[in-house]
C-alpha positions, 0 to 999 in steps of 0.5 A: 061625329057621334058619341057613345059612353061605355063601361068595362064589363066582367059579365060573360056568357049567360050573365050578359042576359041580365045586362040586356034586361037592364037595358045594356048592350054587351060589346067588345072593343078592339083594333088600333091603339087599344087592347081588346076589352069587353064593354057595355053601352046603353042599348037605346043610345046604341040604336040611335047612333047606329041608325045614323052612323051605320057601319062606316060612320065614325063614332067617338067611344069613351070607356070608363071616362078614359081617352076617347077612341075613334071606332066603327060599329061592326058585326052586330048580332041580333035576336032572331025573334025580336030583331033587337041587337044583342052584341056588337063590335067596336073597331078602333081605327087610326084617323091617318091610316086607310082602311078597307070597307064594304059600302052598301049601294043604294039604287034610285030611279026607274029604268025605262027598259023595265016600263017600256020593254018589260025588262028585268032589273037585276042587281048583281052587286049590293055593296062595293069594297073601297079603301079610304081614310076613316073620315072619308068613308061614305055610309052609302053610294048612290047608283041611278038606274034611270038611264037604262033604256034598253034590254041589255043596258048595264052599269059597271063599277067604272060608271059609279060616281065615287066620292073624293078620297075613296078608292074602289077595290073592285074590278072596274069592268064588273057589272053592278046592275043589268037589264035582262030580257023578259022571259017567255011564258013557256020559260016561266012555266018550267021555272020554279016560282022562287027563282022567278021572284028572287035573283040571289047574287053572290054579294047577297049570299056573302051578306047572309053568311056574315049575318049567320056568323054574327048570330052564331057568335051571340048564341055561343056567348049565351051558352057559356 
C-alpha cells in the first residue's frame, strides 16, 4: 500500500496559493471514521503516489502523526494551463465495507475487422461501475478487441473478465465496444469532419463534466 504524510491546514481561499508555491497541495479528508478536515501534502509525493495508485488504489494517509487512515484519491482539480494538480480529495474508507467505484477500461489488440474490412472501432464505454471491498478494487480492467473479426461484432459487459471479489453494477447486455461498417464516400462528404474523427460516448461526456466540476471547485477556492 502507498503512504502519504499530511498536515492539517487553516489556510483557505487565496491563501492556498502560497502553499502551492511552497510545493504543497491543498486537500480535504472526509468519509468513514474521520471528521472532514483540510490538509496539505507534498505535491511531489502526491503525484508519485497518484501515478501508481490512481483513484481506486488504497493509500495510507497519516495526518499530523495520528492514526493512519485508509483513503482513496478522488476529485483532483488541475491548473488548466500547466495541468498540475491544485486540489484533491482523500476519501476515507472502511476495509470491511464494500464501495462503488468506476473503473477505467483499457483496450488492447487490433481488431481484424478494422484491418481487413475497413470497419470502425467504436468504444461505447470508457469505464465500468463495480462494487467491491476496497482491497479488491482494480485500478483498471482490460478489454481485448483482437477477436473482433467482422463488422457488427461487439463486446458486451458480460464478455469482460472481471477480477475475483468484484461485482459489476452495469447491465450485462450493455455494449462496451462494437465494430461499425465503414462509411461510404458520399456519406462522409455530408458529415462534418469533427463527427467523423471523434465519436463521443455518454461515458466520455460524464468524465468531462466531472473534470469541469473539479476545475470549478478549485477556482471557487481561489476566489474566496
